[in-house]
C-alpha atoms as one frame of an Amber mdcrd trajectory, in Angstrom:
protein
  13.710 -25.098 -80.799  17.282 -25.934 -79.250  18.982 -23.854 -81.565  16.873
 -21.031 -80.724  17.443 -21.776 -76.656  21.163 -21.642 -77.314  21.117 -18.579
 -78.949  18.928 -17.035 -76.366  21.556 -18.387 -73.245  24.436 -16.952 -75.253
  22.863 -13.254 -74.949  20.906 -14.138 -71.817  23.150 -11.119 -70.302  20.537
  -8.739 -72.534  17.509  -9.905 -70.500  19.377  -9.599 -67.101  20.022  -5.976
 -68.114  16.316  -5.581 -68.979  14.948  -7.192 -65.863  17.523  -5.277 -63.709
  15.853  -2.009 -65.744  12.626  -3.179 -65.240  12.822  -3.409 -61.408  14.749
  -0.224 -61.238  11.449   1.489 -63.104   9.464  -0.626 -60.355  11.514   0.637
 -57.485  10.592   4.204 -58.907   6.998   3.326 -58.117   7.545   1.233 -54.405
  10.863   3.289 -52.937  10.837   0.605 -50.539  14.343  -0.348 -51.882  13.079
  -4.097 -52.463  13.267  -3.778 -56.202  16.147  -1.690 -56.266  18.253  -4.947
 -54.388  16.372  -7.417 -56.865  17.705  -5.042 -60.072  21.437  -5.502 -58.307
  20.836  -9.466 -58.267  19.742  -8.792 -61.881  22.811  -6.929 -62.782  24.636
 -10.042 -60.957  23.503 -12.620 -63.188  23.983 -10.428 -66.103  27.846 -10.485
 -64.996  27.659 -14.261 -64.740  26.005 -14.574 -68.239  28.615 -12.746 -69.376
  31.184 -14.766 -67.723  29.673 -18.001 -69.689  27.829 -19.406 -66.613  24.922
 -21.741 -67.535  21.137 -20.712 -66.821  21.336 -22.147 -63.356  24.482 -20.554
 -62.476  23.351 -17.128 -63.744  20.088 -17.588 -61.497  21.840 -18.690 -58.496
  24.543 -15.581 -58.628  21.422 -13.349 -59.015  19.763 -14.639 -56.445  22.928
 -14.869 -54.167  23.239 -11.260 -54.922  20.079 -10.033 -54.378  19.826 -11.483
 -50.941  23.293 -10.189 -50.230  22.327  -6.587 -50.946  18.666  -6.853 -49.380
  20.737  -8.328 -45.949  23.320  -5.637 -46.189  22.798  -2.639 -48.230  19.350
  -2.123 -47.789  19.199  -1.638 -44.212  21.837   1.013 -44.239  20.268   3.102
 -46.891  16.947   2.587 -45.093  18.674   4.259 -41.983  20.157   6.948 -44.137
  16.747   7.893 -45.779  14.347   7.919 -43.023  15.157  11.104 -41.454  13.718
  11.751 -37.834  10.318  13.563 -37.556  10.576  17.090 -36.410   8.148  18.049
 -33.577   5.997  21.094 -34.255   3.605  23.061 -32.503   3.213  22.442 -28.800
   5.237  19.353 -28.902   8.362  21.343 -30.036   8.448  23.208 -26.665   8.941
  20.171 -24.883  12.221  20.180 -23.197  13.085  23.548 -23.871  14.018  25.980
 -21.228  11.362  28.662 -19.600  12.008  31.427 -16.919   9.403  31.993 -14.552
   7.782  35.259 -14.738   5.271  34.890 -11.347   5.406  32.169  -8.848   4.664
  28.771 -10.277   3.064  25.673  -8.105   0.633  22.855  -8.786  -1.922  25.508
  -9.243  -0.511  27.789 -11.411   1.748  30.534 -12.621   3.267  32.095 -15.244
   6.339  31.644 -17.582   8.502  32.759 -20.589   8.611  30.613 -23.225   9.668
  30.775 -26.768   9.303  34.740 -26.140   5.580  34.559 -25.071   4.104  34.496
 -21.663   2.732  31.133 -21.032   0.443  29.950 -18.091   2.231  27.405 -16.209
   2.093  24.539 -13.618   4.566  22.759 -11.666   4.193  19.032 -10.191   2.319
  18.842  -6.968   4.698  20.145  -3.905   6.970  21.614  -5.990   6.932  25.667
  -6.691   9.380  27.945  -8.400   9.946  31.501  -8.011  10.213  34.540  -9.968
  13.462  34.677 -12.324  14.187  30.801 -11.608  14.799  28.602 -15.018  12.650
  25.671 -15.008  12.000  23.272 -18.071   8.788  22.373 -20.083   8.412  18.909
 -19.518   4.780  18.918 -21.427   2.231  21.004 -22.464  -1.287  20.736 -21.503
  -3.502  22.198 -23.125  -2.735  26.253 -23.096  -0.474  25.181 -20.133   3.112
  24.231 -19.667   3.881  21.556 -17.141   7.305  22.443 -15.859  10.214  20.985
 -13.856  13.551  22.017 -12.743  16.092  23.045 -14.966  18.231  20.212 -13.743
  15.653  17.633 -14.637  15.979  15.837 -18.019  12.788  15.868 -20.076  11.657
  13.221 -21.134  12.228  11.289 -24.442  10.638  12.479 -27.341   7.625  10.511
 -28.714   9.326  10.081 -32.460   8.166   7.542 -34.710   9.460   6.924 -38.221
   6.879   6.688 -40.889   5.839   3.321 -42.375   7.249   2.300 -45.440   5.754
   3.466 -48.558   3.796   6.644 -46.701   5.438   9.703 -47.877   5.925  12.209
 -44.990   3.920  15.228 -45.362   5.759  18.205 -44.689   4.774  20.428 -41.518
   1.993  23.337 -42.148   2.712  26.581 -41.149
């Protein structure tokens, strides 16, 4: 049995490569980059085996490589792979400019928004004359809530999709 184990240790780089391949295939199903980092660690173990390190040295190199990759490379890749969500429908209109068609008050009015006439209202106490440029601050049903063009619109509510859940393309 000792001879068999020695022979296995002499060729252990093959085992590390097989582990890297298996982990790479698992990554195709998870798409979370964890198995990819483990596959990189297994390649480190294969390199250690090729350099003649013992089993403990190979495992330590593989573990250190995987941890290093998971701590440095994975966060960078995740930031690049996760695209911000694109606002669609009414949410896409928030922050856009509109031109007042008929006076807009807290009670109502009309604006030209994205080529369409929209009912609109302003914050209480604010009024906008026809021809004035305004900014959409919110959409309330079929009514655009507008503010002065100099007002900065609120930041859009963009939340990244949880890991392992593929994003759907917008219908439309």
